[in-house]
N, C-alpha and C positions, 0 to 999 in steps of 0.2 A: 880598418885596423885588422891585421891578420892575427888569428888565434894560434897560439903556440901549440905545437904537436905534443901530445902526451906520450912520453916514453917510459917504459918499465925500467925500474932500477936494475943495474947489472947484477945485483945479488939475488933478484927474484928468479925463480925457476917455475916453468909451466908444469902443472900436475897432469900426467897422462896415465891412462889405464895400462895395466901390465899386459903385454902381448902374450897370447897363449902359444905354446910350441905347436908347430904343424903336426898334424896326424898323418902317419905314413901307412900305406897299404901293406897288408900282411903278406902279399904275394910278390909284388914288384918293388916295394919300398918307395913308391912315388907318393907325392903329397895328394891327399884326398880333397877334392874341391867341394864335396858335399858338406854343408854346414851341420848336418845332423850328427849328434855326438856318438850315436851307436853305429855309425857307418864305419866298416873296417876294410872295405875294398874301394878302389878308385873307379872301377867300371864293372860292367856285367861280365866281361871276358875273364877278369880275375876271379869273380865269384864262381863262374862255371868251370874254372880250371881245377885239376886234381888237387893242387895245394889248397885252393879255396874251399873245396868240398871237405877235405880232411879237417881243416880248421873249423868249419861250421859244425861238422859231426862231433868234433872234440868238445866244442862249446856246448852243443845240445846235450851230449852225454854228461858233461859236468853239471849242467842244470838239472838233469834227471836224477843224478846221484845225490845232489844236494836236496832235491825234493823228497827222495826216498829216505834219506837220513833224517829229515825233519819229521817224518811220521812216527807215531808210536807203535808198539807191538800189535795192539788190537787193530789199528788202522791198516797196518801192513798185511795182516791176515785177511781182513775184509777186502782189501784191494786185490790180493792174490786170488781170493775166491771169486771176485767179480771178473777178473781176467780169464780164469778157467771156465766160468760159466759162459762168458761171451765167446770164447774160442769154441766151446762145445756147440753152442747155438749156431755159430757160423758154419761149422762142419755139417750139422744136420741140415741147415738151409742149403748148403752146396749139394748134399745128396738128394734132397727133394727137388732142387732145380735141375739136376742132371736127369732124374727120373721123368720130370715134366718135359724136358727137351728131347727125350729119346724118341726118334722118329719111328712111325709105323708104316709098313708097306701096304698099300691099297691098290685097287684096280679101277681104272677109268670106266665109267658106265657107258661111254659112247664107243670107244675103240678097244677097250680091254687092256690098255697099256698099264704097266706097273709103275706106280708113283709112290714117293715117300712124303709123308706129312707128319708134323708134330701133333701130339694129342690135342693141343688147343685149336688145330686147324682141321680136325675130323668132324665133318657134318653129315647130314643125312645122305647126300650125294657127293661123289668125288669125281673130278675131271682132271685131265692132264693139262688143259689149256682153256682159255676163255672162249676160243673158237669152238671147241668141242662142247663146251657148256651151252653156247648159243644154239648149236645144231641140235643138241638133245632137247633143249626147251622148245625148239621149233617142232620137233617130232612129237613131243608130248602135248603140244598145244598150250603150253604155259607162257603165253605172251599177251600183251595188251592189244586188243583190237583197235582201241582209240589211237595208239601209236601207229599201227599199220595204216589206218585210214588217213592219218595226217601225212605220212611219208610216201605212200604209194599212190600212183595215179589210178584212175578207175580201171584202165586196161590191164595194168600190172596186177592190181588187186584181184580182178576176176580170174586172170590166168593162174596166179600162184595159189590162191585159195581154192580154185577149181581142181588143180593138181593135188593139193593136199586132201581135199574132200574125196577125191577118187580113190585114195589109198586107205580110207577108213573102212572098217568092216560094215556091211549093211545092217540096218535094224532088223530085229526078228520079224520074219515074214515079208521083208521088203525086197525090192529088185536088186540085182547085183550092181555094184558101183561101176562107173566108167562106161565106155562105149560098148554097146552089145556086140558080141562076137557073131559074125555071119558065117554060117556053115556053107561050105562049098562041096557040091556033089562030085562024084568021080568023073562024070561026063564033063563038067566044067573044068576040072583039073586037067583032064586029057586035052581039052581044047586049048587051054592056056599054054600048056607045054608045046603043043603043035604050032601055035602061032608064034611062040617065042623062038622056036627053031627056024621059022621062016624069016625071022628078023624084024618082027613087029615090035613096036614100042609099047610101053605100058598104057598110055592113054588110048591107043588104037585097040589093044586087047580088051581094055575095060569097056570101050564102046561096043565092041563086037560081042562080048559075053554078058553085057548088061550088069556088070559088077563095078564097084568103085576102084579107083586107082590104089587105095590103101589095101583092099583085099587082094588085088592082083600082085602087089608088091610082096605081101605076106606069102602067097602061094608060090611065087617064083623063088623066094628065099628058102622055103621048105624044099622045093625041088632041087635047087642047086646045093643044098647043104650036104 
């Protein structure tokens, strides 16, 4: 047996919630899809537009005026005093910051170039670049021997450290640094010049005069200078 369908009486009406009117954008007058009640623009483009900025500034100014009107006379004076003190402290802080950031002209200790540094970057030594700082440290001997031993091969270490040691001043009472200078007599100098005019090479001249090739090269450079 089929159950009869229940129908509402024609006189009954369904109760529905009252529909709220759509909110319109203050700039383009389009409907705002955002459900938040305080939203007054339909998108970010309208908010960044000149009309949107003016409306926001007007709203902010009205809220500030309402807050200022709600304060009493004593609170207004205290608020003004706080604003003046904060403005004065900001000005003093700006002056101190400008004095701190004023650059000082210094001289590079390696090449003598003039460089500008702020007072916070002035140290005991000043350089124009990291390369000149490294060269200065190398000349002063302020480097780690452990690092050198790890990076350099034994041949490189002997050559570079030997060159550096030869430039150091000798100890008090010690022998001069570097290769000893061999003195050449006037007779040997004349013989070297004569053999050079005949077209002899440096090895042949060194063998004939019992001198080293290095000494012959030095004498010939002095003669041709």
